[in-house]
C-alpha positions in Angstrom: 28.3 2.0 -32.9 31.3 2.9 -30.9 29.5 5.8 -28.9 26.8 3.6 -28.3 29.0 1.1 -27.1 30.9 3.4 -24.7 28.0 4.9 -23.4 26.6 1.5 -22.7 30.3 0.1 -20.9 30.5 2.9 -19.0 26.5 2.6 -17.8 27.2 -0.7 -16.4 30.7 0.0 -15.1 28.9 2.6 -12.9 25.5 1.1 -12.3 27.6 -1.8 -10.7 29.8 0.0 -9.0 28.1 3.0 -8.2 31.2 4.3 -5.9 33.2 4.6 -9.1 30.7 7.0 -10.6 31.9 10.1 -9.8 35.8 9.4 -10.0 34.6 8.2 -13.6 32.8 10.8 -14.5 35.8 13.6 -13.4 38.1 11.8 -15.5 36.1 11.4 -18.8 35.0 15.2 -18.5 39.0 15.8 -18.1 39.6 13.6 -21.1 36.6 15.5 -22.9 38.2 18.9 -22.2 41.9 17.8 -22.9 40.4 16.4 -26.3 39.0 20.0 -27.3 41.7 21.7 -26.6 43.9 19.3 -28.6 41.9 20.0 -31.8 41.1 23.7 -31.2 42.7 25.9 -33.6 42.8 22.5 -36.6 40.7 24.6 -38.9 36.5 24.6 -40.1 37.2 21.4 -41.5 39.1 19.2 -39.0 36.0 17.4 -38.3 34.9 16.3 -41.7 38.4 15.5 -42.0 38.8 13.3 -39.1 35.6 11.4 -38.4 37.3 9.1 -36.5 38.1 11.7 -34.0 34.9 12.8 -33.9 33.4 9.8 -33.0 36.4 9.3 -30.3 35.1 13.0 -28.5 31.3 12.0 -28.9 32.1 8.9 -26.7 33.8 10.7 -24.4 30.8 12.7 -23.9 28.6 9.9 -24.1 30.5 8.1 -21.2 31.3 11.5 -18.9 27.3 12.1 -19.1 26.2 8.6 -17.7 28.8 8.9 -15.5 27.5 12.1 -14.1 23.8 10.8 -14.0 24.8 8.2 -11.5 27.1 10.0 -9.4 24.2 12.8 -9.1 21.8 10.1 -8.4 23.7 8.3 -5.8 23.1 10.5 -3.1 19.2 9.9 -3.2 19.9 6.0 -3.6 22.6 6.2 -0.5 19.4 7.7 1.5 17.5 4.8 1.6 20.5 2.2 1.3 21.5 3.6 4.7 17.9 2.0 6.0 18.1 -0.9 8.0 15.6 -3.3 6.7 17.1 -6.6 6.5 16.4 -9.3 8.4 12.4 -9.7 7.7 11.9 -6.2 9.5 8.7 -4.3 8.7 8.6 -1.3 6.5 5.8 1.1 5.3 6.5 2.6 2.1 4.6 5.3 0.4 4.8 4.8 -3.5 4.1 6.5 -6.6 3.3 3.7 -9.2 5.1 4.1 -12.6 4.3 1.2 -14.2 1.4 -1.3 -14.7 0.8 -4.8 -12.4 2.8 -7.9 -13.7 3.3 -11.5 -13.5 6.7 -12.4 -12.8 8.7 -16.0 -13.3 8.1 -16.9 -9.1 4.5 -16.6 -9.9 4.2 -13.0 -7.9 2.6 -9.8 -9.2 4.9 -6.7 -8.9 4.8 -3.2 -10.1 7.7 -0.4 -10.2 6.9 2.7 -8.6 8.8 5.4 -6.9 9.4 5.9 -3.3 8.4 9.3 -1.6 8.3 7.9 2.5 10.4 4.9 4.0 8.9 3.9 7.3 11.2 1.4 9.4 10.1 0.8 12.7 10.2 4.4 14.6 12.4 5.8 11.9 10.6 7.6 8.8 12.3 9.1 5.7 11.8 11.1 3.1 13.2 9.6 -0.3 12.8 9.9 -3.9 14.0 6.7 -5.1 12.8 3.4 -7.4 11.5 0.6 -6.0 10.4 -2.9 -6.9 7.0 -4.2 -5.5 6.0 -7.9 -5.4 2.5 -8.4 -4.3 0.6 -12.1 -4.2 -1.1 -12.5 -7.4 -4.4 -13.4 -4.7 -4.8 -9.7 -4.3 -4.8 -8.9 -7.6 -8.8 -8.7 -8.2 -9.1 -6.0 -5.5 -6.1 -4.3 -7.0 -7.4 -2.7 -9.9 -6.8 1.1 -8.9 -3.3 -0.2 -8.8 -1.8 1.5 -11.8 0.5 3.9 -13.5 0.1 7.1 -11.8 -1.4 6.0 -8.8 0.1 6.6 -4.6 -0.3 4.0 -2.4 1.0 2.8 0.8 2.4 -0.7 0.9 3.1 -2.8 4.2 5.4 -5.4 3.8 9.3 -6.6 4.3 12.2 -5.3 2.1 15.7 -6.1 1.0 18.3 -4.2 -0.7 18.5 -4.7 -4.5 21.6 -5.6 -6.2 24.1 -3.5 -7.9 22.9 -2.7 -11.6 19.4 -2.5 -10.7 17.5 0.6 -11.5 15.0 -0.3 -8.1 17.2 0.3 -4.6 14.6 -1.9 -2.8 12.5 -5.1 -3.6 9.7 -4.7 -1.3 7.4 -7.9 -0.6 3.8 -6.6 0.5 2.6 -8.7 3.1 -0.7 -6.9 3.7 -2.0 -5.9 0.2 -1.1 -2.4 -0.9 -3.8 0.5 0.0 -4.7 2.9 -2.9 -4.7 6.9 -1.5 -5.1 8.4 -4.7 -5.9 6.1 -8.1 -4.6 7.4 -11.2 -5.7 10.4 -12.6 -5.7 12.4 -15.6 -4.2 10.5 -18.6 -3.1 7.8 -16.7 -6.6 6.6 -15.7 -7.5 6.9 -18.9 -5.1 4.5 -20.5 -5.4 2.2 -17.8 -9.3 2.2 -17.8 -8.7 1.2 -21.8 -6.4 -1.5 -20.5 -8.6 -2.7 -18.3 -11.8 -3.0 -20.4 -9.8 -4.7 -23.2 -8.4 -7.5 -20.2 -12.1 -7.7 -19.0 -13.5 -8.1 -22.6 -10.4 -11.1 -23.1 -11.3 -12.7 -20.1 -14.5 -13.6 -21.4 -13.0 -15.9 -24.0 -11.8 -19.4 -24.0 -8.7 -20.8 -24.6 -5.0 -19.4 -24.8 -5.6 -17.2 -27.2 -8.1 -15.1 -25.2 -4.5 -14.9 -22.4 -2.7 -13.2 -25.2 -5.2 -10.6 -26.8 -3.9 -8.0 -24.1 -0.3 -8.5 -24.2 -0.3 -8.3 -28.3 -2.5 -5.3 -28.2 -1.2 -3.2 -25.0 1.0 -5.5 -23.4 -0.5 -6.1 -20.9 0.4 -10.0 -19.3 -2.3 -10.5 -16.5 -4.2 -13.2 -18.4 -1.1 -15.1 -19.6 -1.2 -18.2 -17.5 2.2 -20.1 -16.2 1.6 -22.9 -19.2 1.5 -20.6 -22.0 4.2 -18.6 -20.5 6.4 -21.8 -20.5 5.3 -22.6 -24.3 5.9 -19.4 -25.4 9.4 -19.1 -23.9 10.4 -22.8 -25.2 9.0 -21.8 -28.7 11.1 -18.3 -28.6 7.7 -16.8 -29.1 8.2 -14.8 -25.8 8.3 -11.4 -27.2 4.8 -11.9 -28.6 3.3 -12.1 -24.9 4.1 -8.4 -24.4 4.8 -5.2 -26.4 8.1 -5.1 -28.5 9.3 -2.3 -31.1 7.3 -3.7 -34.0 4.3 -3.0 -32.1 5.5 0.7 -32.0 6.6 0.6 -35.5 3.3 -0.6 -36.8 1.2 2.2 -35.1 3.4 4.9 -36.2 3.4 3.7 -39.6 -0.4 3.1 -39.8 -0.8 6.6 -38.3 1.7 8.1 -41.5 0.1 6.1 -44.0 -3.6 7.6 -42.7 -2.6 11.3 -43.0 -0.9 10.5 -46.1 -3.7 9.2 -47.4 -5.9 12.4 -46.3 -3.5 14.4 -48.3 -1.3 15.7 -45.5 2.0 17.1 -46.1 5.3 15.9 -44.9 5.2 18.3 -41.6 1.7 16.9 -40.9 2.3 13.2 -41.3 5.5 13.3 -38.9 3.2 14.9 -36.0 0.8 12.2 -36.6 3.2 9.9 -36.5 5.1 11.5 -33.0 2.1 12.1 -31.4 0.7 8.5 -32.1 4.1 7.3 -30.8 3.6 9.3 -27.3 0.0 7.9 -27.1 1.2 4.4 -27.6 3.8 4.6 -24.8 1.5 6.2 -22.5 -0.9 3.1 -23.0 1.4 0.3 -22.8 3.8 1.9 -20.0 7.4 2.4 -20.7 8.8 -1.1 -21.2 12.4 -1.5 -21.9 12.2 -2.5 -25.5 9.0 0.1 -25.8 11.2 3.0 -24.8 14.1 1.9 -27.1 11.4 1.3 -30.1 10.0 4.7 -29.5 13.2 6.6 -29.3 13.9 4.9 -32.9 11.0 6.0 -34.2 11.5 9.8 -32.8 15.1 10.0 -34.5 13.9 8.3 -37.8 10.4 11.0 -37.7 13.0 13.9 -37.1 15.4 12.6 -39.5 12.6 12.5 -42.2 11.3 16.0 -41.1 15.2 17.5 -41.7 14.7 15.6 -45.5 18.1 13.7 -43.8 18.3 10.2 -45.2 17.9 7.4 -42.8 20.2 4.6 -41.6 18.8 1.9 -39.2 22.4 1.1 -37.6 23.0 4.6 -37.0 19.4 5.2 -35.4 20.0 2.2 -33.5 23.3 3.6 -32.2 22.2 7.1 -31.3 18.4 5.8 -29.5 21.1 3.4 -27.2 23.2 6.3 -26.6 20.4 8.9 -25.6 18.4 6.3 -23.8 21.8 5.2 -21.9 22.5 8.7 -21.1 18.4 9.3 -19.8 18.4 5.9 -17.5 21.9 4.5 -17.4 20.4 1.5 -15.2 19.2 0.3 -18.5 22.5 -0.9 -19.3 22.0 -3.9 -17.5 18.1 -4.7 -18.2 18.0 -7.9 -20.2 14.9 -6.7 -22.3 16.5 -3.3 -23.2 19.7 -6.1 -24.5 17.4 -8.1 -26.1 15.6 -5.5 -28.1 18.5 -4.2 -29.1 20.1 -7.1 -30.4 17.4 -8.1 -32.0 17.0 -4.8 -34.0 21.1 -4.8 -34.5 21.0 -8.9 -36.0 17.9 -7.4 -38.3 20.0 -4.7 -39.7 23.2 -6.2 -39.7 22.7 -10.1 -40.1 19.3 -10.5 -42.2 20.3 -9.3 -45.6 23.4 -11.6 -46.0 21.6 -14.4 -44.4 18.7 -14.2 -46.9 21.5 -13.8 -49.5 23.5 -16.9 -48.8 20.0 -18.9 -47.9 19.0 -17.5 -51.6 21.7 -19.6 -53.0 19.6 -23.1 -52.2 15.8 -21.7 -52.1 13.7 -19.2 -53.4 14.4 -15.6 -52.4 11.1 -14.9 -50.6 11.8 -18.1 -48.4 15.2 -17.2 -47.8 13.9 -13.5 -46.3 11.6 -15.3 -44.4 13.5 -17.6 -42.6 16.5 -15.1 -42.4 14.4 -12.5 -40.2 13.4 -14.4 -37.5 17.1 -16.6 -37.9 19.2 -13.6 -37.4 17.0 -12.2 -34.6 17.7 -15.8 -32.8 21.1 -16.2 -33.2 21.4 -12.2 -31.7 19.3 -13.0 -28.7 19.8 -16.6 -28.0 23.2 -15.8 -25.9 21.7 -13.4 -23.4 18.7 -15.7 -23.3 20.5 -18.9 -22.4 21.8 -16.6 -19.1 18.3 -17.1 -18.1 17.4 -20.4 -18.7 20.3 -22.5 -20.3 18.5 -23.9 -23.1 18.2 -23.3 -26.7 14.7 -23.5 -28.4 15.6 -26.2 -31.2 12.0 -25.0 -33.2 12.2 -21.3 -32.7 12.7 -20.0 -36.2 9.7 -22.3 -37.2 7.6 -20.9 -34.9 8.3 -17.7 -35.5 7.6 -18.3 -39.4 4.2 -19.5 -38.5 3.1 -17.1 -36.1 4.7 -14.0 -38.5 1.4 -13.2 -40.2 -0.8 -13.4 -37.6 0.9 -11.1 -35.0 0.7 -7.6 -36.7 -3.6 -8.7 -37.5 -4.0 -9.7 -33.8 -1.9 -6.3 -32.8 -3.8 -3.8 -34.8 -7.7 -5.4 -34.0 -6.4 -5.9 -30.4 -5.5 -2.1 -30.4 -8.6 -0.8 -32.1 -10.6 -2.8 -29.7 -8.6 -1.4 -26.8 -9.3 2.3 -28.3 -13.5 1.5 -28.2 -14.3 1.6 -24.8 -17.4 3.6 -25.6 -18.9 0.7 -27.8 -19.1 -2.3 -26.0 -20.6 -3.9 -28.7 -17.9 -2.7 -31.2 -15.0 -3.7 -28.6 -15.9 -7.2 -27.7 -16.6 -7.7 -31.7 -13.3 -6.9 -32.4 -11.8 -8.6 -29.6 -13.4 -12.0 -31.2 -11.9 -11.2 -34.3 -8.4 -10.8 -32.4 -9.4 -14.2 -30.6 -8.4 -15.7 -34.2 -4.7 -14.9 -34.7 -4.0 -14.6 -31.0 -5.1 -18.4 -30.9 -3.1 -19.4 -33.9 0.2 -17.6 -32.4 -0.6 -19.7 -28.7 -1.6 -22.6 -30.9 1.9 -22.6 -32.6 4.0 -22.0 -29.1 2.1 -25.4 -27.6 2.5 -27.6 -30.5 6.5 -26.3 -30.7 7.0 -26.7 -27.0 5.2 -30.1 -27.2 7.2 -31.5 -30.2 9.8 -34.3 -29.2 13.3 -32.5 -28.2 11.6 -29.0 -28.4 14.5 -27.9 -26.3 18.1 -28.3 -26.3 20.0 -28.1 -23.1 22.5 -25.9 -23.0 25.7 -24.9 -20.8 25.1 -22.6 -18.0 26.2 -18.9 -17.3 28.5 -16.8 -19.5 30.7 -19.9 -20.8 27.4 -21.2 -21.9 26.9 -17.7 -23.9 29.9 -17.4 -25.4 29.5 -21.3 -26.6 26.2 -20.0 -28.6 28.0 -16.9 -29.9 30.9 -19.2 -31.3 28.1 -21.5 -32.4 26.0 -18.5 -34.3 29.1 -17.2 -35.9 29.9 -20.7 -37.6 26.3 -20.7 -38.7 26.5 -17.2 -40.4 29.5 -18.1 -41.7 28.5 -21.5 -43.4 25.4 -19.4 -44.7 27.2 -16.8 -46.2 30.4 -17.2 -47.3 30.5 -18.3 -50.9 32.8 -18.4 -54.2 35.1 -20.7 -55.3 38.5 -18.7 -54.7 40.6 -20.1 -51.9 40.1 -18.3 -49.0 36.3 -18.6 -49.4 36.8 -22.4 -49.6 38.8 -22.7 -46.5 36.3 -20.5 -44.5 33.6 -22.2 -45.4 35.0 -25.5 -44.9 36.2 -24.5 -41.4 32.4 -23.6 -40.8 31.1 -26.4 -41.7 33.7 -28.9 -39.9 33.3 -26.7 -36.8 29.3 -26.4 -37.4 29.3 -30.5 -37.6 31.7 -30.8 -34.2 29.4 -28.6 -32.0 26.0 -30.9 -33.7 27.9 -33.6 -32.2 28.3 -32.4 -29.1 24.9 -31.3 -28.9 23.7 -34.0 -29.7 25.3 -35.9 -27.3 25.0 -33.8 -24.5 21.2 -34.1 -25.3 21.6 -37.6 -24.9 23.3 -37.5 -21.5 20.0 -35.6 -20.8 17.6 -38.3 -22.2 18.2 -42.0 -23.2 21.7 -42.0 -21.6 20.7 -40.1 -18.6 20.3 -43.2 -16.4 23.8 -44.0 -16.5 25.3 -40.5 -15.3 23.7 -40.8 -11.5 24.4 -43.7 -8.9 21.7 -46.5 -9.7 21.4 -47.1 -5.8 20.1 -43.6 -5.0 17.4 -43.4 -2.1 17.0 -39.5 -2.1 17.9 -37.5 -5.0 18.0 -33.6 -5.1 17.5 -32.8 -8.3 19.3 -29.0 -10.1 16.3 -27.3 -11.8 17.4 -24.1 -10.6 15.8 -21.7 -8.0 13.5 -24.1 -6.7 12.2 -27.6 -5.1 12.4 -30.8 -6.4 13.3 -33.9 -4.4 13.2 -37.6 -5.5 12.5 -39.8 -2.5 12.6 -44.4 -3.1 11.8 -46.6 -0.7 11.0 -50.6 -2.5 10.1 -49.7 -5.7 7.7 -46.7 -4.7 8.7 -43.1 -5.5 7.8 -39.8 -3.8 8.6 -36.5 -5.8 8.3 -33.8 -3.2 7.5 -30.2 -5.4 8.2 -30.0 -9.4 10.7 -27.1 -9.7 10.0 -23.9 -11.9 9.9 -25.7 -15.3 9.2 -28.8 -16.7 12.2 -29.0 -18.9 14.6 -29.1 -16.1 12.1 -31.9 -13.7 11.5 -33.7 -17.0 15.4 -34.3 -17.8 15.7 -34.9 -13.7 13.5 -37.8 -13.7 14.8 -38.9 -17.0 18.7 -39.4 -15.2 17.0 -40.9 -12.9 15.0 -43.1 -14.3 11.7 -42.5 -13.1 8.6 -42.9 -15.3 5.9 -43.1 -12.3 5.6 -41.0 -9.5 3.2 -42.9 -6.2 3.3 -40.1 -4.1 3.5 -36.5 -5.3 4.0 -33.8 -2.4 3.2 -30.2 -3.6 4.1 -28.1 -0.4 2.6 -24.9 -1.6 1.9 -23.5 -5.2 4.9 -20.7 -5.4 6.1 -21.3 -9.4 9.6 -22.2 -7.9 8.0 -25.2 -6.2 5.1 -26.2 -8.5 6.1 -24.8 -12.2 7.3 -28.1 -13.3 4.0 -29.5 -12.6 3.2 -30.4 -16.2 6.3 -32.8 -16.5 4.6 -35.5 -14.1 0.9 -34.4 -15.0 -0.5 -38.6 -16.4 2.4 -39.9 -14.5 1.2 -39.6 -10.8 -1.1 -42.0 -8.2 -1.7 -39.4 -5.5 -1.1 -35.8 -5.0 -1.0 -34.7 -1.2 -1.2 -30.5 -1.0 -1.9 -28.1 1.3 -3.8 -24.7 1.1 -4.0 -23.9 -3.0 -4.6 -20.5 -4.4 -6.5 -20.2 -7.6 -3.3 -20.9 -9.6 -2.9 -24.1 -7.3 -6.3 -25.3 -8.1 -5.5 -24.8 -11.9 -2.6 -27.4 -11.1 -4.4 -29.9 -9.4 -7.3 -29.9 -11.8 -4.7 -31.0 -14.2 -3.2 -33.6 -12.0 -6.6 -34.6 -11.5 -7.9 -34.7 -14.9 -4.7 -36.8 -16.1 -5.7 -39.7 -13.1 -4.4 -38.3 -10.1 -6.2 -38.9 -6.7 -5.6 -35.5 -4.7 -5.3 -35.3 -1.1 -5.5 -32.1 0.8 -3.2 -32.7 4.2 -2.9 -31.4 7.5 -0.9 -32.2 10.6 -1.0 -35.5 11.8 -1.7 -37.3 8.2 0.2 -40.2 7.2 1.0 -42.9 4.4 3.2 -45.4 3.2 6.2 -45.0 0.8 7.3 -48.5 -0.1 9.2 -49.7 3.2 8.8 -46.9 4.7 6.2 -44.2 5.9 5.5 -40.6 5.5 4.2 -37.8 8.6 2.9 -34.7 8.0 3.6 -32.1 10.4 2.6 -28.5 9.1 0.1 -27.1 8.7 -1.8 -27.6 11.8 -5.7 -27.5 11.3 -5.8 -24.2 13.8 -3.5 -22.5 11.6 -4.5 -19.7 8.7 -5.3 -21.4 5.8 -4.6 -18.7 3.0 -1.8 -20.2 0.8 1.8 -19.1 0.6 5.2 -20.2 2.0 3.8 -20.7 5.8 1.2 -23.2 4.6 4.0 -25.2 3.0 3.3 -28.9 3.9 6.1 -30.1 5.8 7.0 -33.8 5.6 9.0 -36.5 7.6 9.6 -39.6 5.3 11.1 -42.6 7.4 12.8 -45.4 5.3 14.5 -48.4 6.8 17.8 -47.7 4.9 17.6 -43.8 4.8 16.3 -43.3 8.6 14.0 -40.3 9.2 14.4 -37.1 6.8 12.6 -33.9 7.2 11.5 -31.7 4.6 10.6 -28.2 5.4 8.9 -26.8 2.3 9.2 -23.0 2.1 8.5 -22.1 5.7 10.0 -18.6 7.5 11.2 -18.6 11.0 7.7 -18.3 13.0 6.2 -21.6 11.6 9.5 -23.6 11.8 9.7 -22.6 15.8 5.9 -23.3 15.9 6.7 -26.7 14.9 9.6 -27.3 17.5 7.0 -26.4 20.0 4.6 -28.6 19.5 6.9 -31.7 20.6 6.2 -33.5 17.1 9.9 -33.5 16.0 12.1 -36.5 16.4 15.1 -36.5 18.4 17.6 -36.3 15.4 17.1 -36.5 12.0 19.4 -38.2 9.3 18.8 -35.4 6.4 16.8 -32.1 6.5 16.2 -30.2 3.4 16.5 -26.7 4.3 13.6 -24.4 4.5 13.4 -21.7 1.6 16.1 -22.2 -0.2 18.4 -21.2 2.8 17.3 -18.0 3.3 18.0 -15.8 6.6 14.1 -16.2 7.8 14.7 -19.4 9.7 14.5 -20.8 13.4 17.8 -21.5 14.8 16.2 -23.5 17.3 14.8 -26.2 15.3 17.8 -27.0 13.9 19.6 -27.2 17.2 17.2 -29.8 18.3 16.7 -31.9 14.7 21.0 -31.9 14.8 20.9 -33.4 11.1 24.0 -35.3 9.4 23.2 -33.8 6.1 21.6 -30.4 4.9 20.1 -30.4 1.4 19.8 -27.1 0.1 18.3 -27.0 -2.9 19.0 -23.2 -4.9 20.0 -21.5 -8.0 23.3 -20.2 -9.3 23.7 -16.6 -9.3 20.4 -16.4 -7.9 19.0 -12.6 -6.8 17.8 -13.4 -3.4 21.1 -14.0 -1.7 20.2 -17.9 -0.9 21.8 -19.4 1.0 22.4 -16.8 3.2 25.7 -16.7 5.5 23.8 -17.2 8.5 22.3 -20.3 8.1 25.2 -21.9 6.8 27.2 -20.9 10.3 24.3 -22.6 12.1 24.2 -25.7 10.0 28.3 -25.3 10.3 28.3 -24.9 14.0 25.3 -28.1 14.7 28.1 -30.3 12.6 25.7 -31.1 9.6 27.4 -31.9 6.4 25.5 -28.8 4.0 25.3 -29.4 0.3 23.8 -27.0 -2.2 22.8 -27.4 -6.1 24.2 -24.8 -7.2 27.4 -25.9 -6.2 26.8 -29.8 -6.2 24.6 -30.0 -9.3 22.3 -33.1 -8.9 23.1 -34.9 -5.3 22.2 -38.4 -4.9 22.2 -40.1 -1.1 22.3 -43.5 -0.3 22.7 -46.1 2.9 24.9 -48.7 3.3 25.3 -50.7 6.4 24.0 -47.5 8.8 26.6 -44.9 6.7 25.3 -42.4 4.4 26.8 -42.1 0.9 26.5 -38.8 -0.4 27.2 -38.7 -4.3 27.2 -35.1 -6.1 27.5 -34.1 -10.0 29.8 -31.6 -9.4 32.6 -32.5 -6.4 
């Protein structure tokens, strides 16, 4: 374990600060040399007598190897980083796809690739660096040849990735992707197998069909936003894609079948290893899969050599080797979650089962201990993404556990029978049963009252959850009547009681007592929903909501705090996930929905709202209506503008109320349509409040802000978002025109009211 920790620490250091990689590698190799000189001549049994010294030596070698890898790779990465791609400049890349196309949390589709050529203007450069390419989901039906092994040309824009990312560039395709060469050989075969399974599952109804490809081969193309949110809220998200358990299952099956046919140890190991390689190629090497694959390879090698297997040592060796081969795994959340869950099962499951066994039957104790140990280990990492804790996660995992291996085996069998469509479809239909059970468990757990518990954000929240986990482990595992055991148990119980009290109090402030925490006379309220938009406006007794943020949990908490139970007018500016992902929180609570062009996912959202009684109205520039004592007017999109859904088709709404005055909300418009709005002459000479477009990106029309001269500029934006929002360029513009700028990442919830002609500002975090 110390060797793995040294490798991980060194990898994190040099990938986050690559300029240090060469120096760290040099120092580490000098330490290795000094260590070997110090150990020289101490006799043949030195390493056996001083095992701790051997660990130190191996840790130094691991750190030196990891640092050297990054230092040697840095020149190629710098070759790409030297390109001037900022400011929305058009770029063209020729790439080799290395992973399947998957949906991302922002609603886009994305794939990982190796860039071999980058063109920026007249500058064309041969490169060899990893990139991430994002596509509009609308292009996916025509992008079936974009799969691992394909050579693709991408036209769009790019930005430099954050330090620590394996990808050097994040590319946003603006014109789709042109396939030069589709996958060939084994890559073509595996892509065909996945596509036929997805096509067969698509014919079945309900959420169970969405899960089938993910459970079998890790393809999440069918998983919708609702199911994805519920799987996360119920702590079942590891079942929407292939995990280490799938690798263990298929290798175990191959091993058992070979043994049943009379194969010896060597033949069994060869069968298991071959199956493992084929399975990894089929599902593509995700972080959790490569971790499980490396552990399985080490275990098979140990078996072949007749050596005993030690789970924790196997995990440590797998982590060390993988970080040497790919140091950027050190900052991969998927890899960290996989390693943490595996380590927890090896270290915590048995003592937790033993402790729970004092109060319940042993089989039930073990059934609870396995998901509980994984959740205790992974929870602190997950709150870094979403500051909430799934209350029913352990129960949901217990209920879903029996169905997962059945669905995996049946789904994989269906995937491997493309030559017999009748057999494949029959197996997929059988897979639908356990998959539907898992999906139903997720929907039920996510829909229960208090299904998620709000938590402290950031590293502080992760540390606090670690403390809670440690207290739970102590409370369950410490037993005995000796003084120290009694004292430790009493301390754990008291600490746990205090923490539960704090959590219940926090939950009440986010629910029944929420309305006490914001000014009651608010007329505009900017919700803190992370990287997304959700703004409430109130006039007389009517309420408008402009966008819903990325999750229904965050929006529901904001509505509760604001004391809002009914939405008179819901404005969906466009249908990216960060603007409509929380729509389920208002289904059944909306009278009228106004919206712009909708993509297929947007149509699904609108249909859910219509089914619950809302009237939906597609609007264009010139549409208007009333909100209490005020009015609203649509400035964009124009009737003559392109109708394809997206940022530049965002609904721009102007709301005028007697108290606040004129408010302009710009959606996610880029510079060109912003300037087009200004050119129409539809803008008023001055606005009291302007919601800055696209979370304060750099792609802004300066002339629009100079023309509107807002007294208050609102920027809904997520803490430490990966886009660099808000950009300093727009902050400087707003400062130059004298606007007061307020950001949700710094201020939390923001409320604005008007008194005697003055705007009054309240911020959750002054």
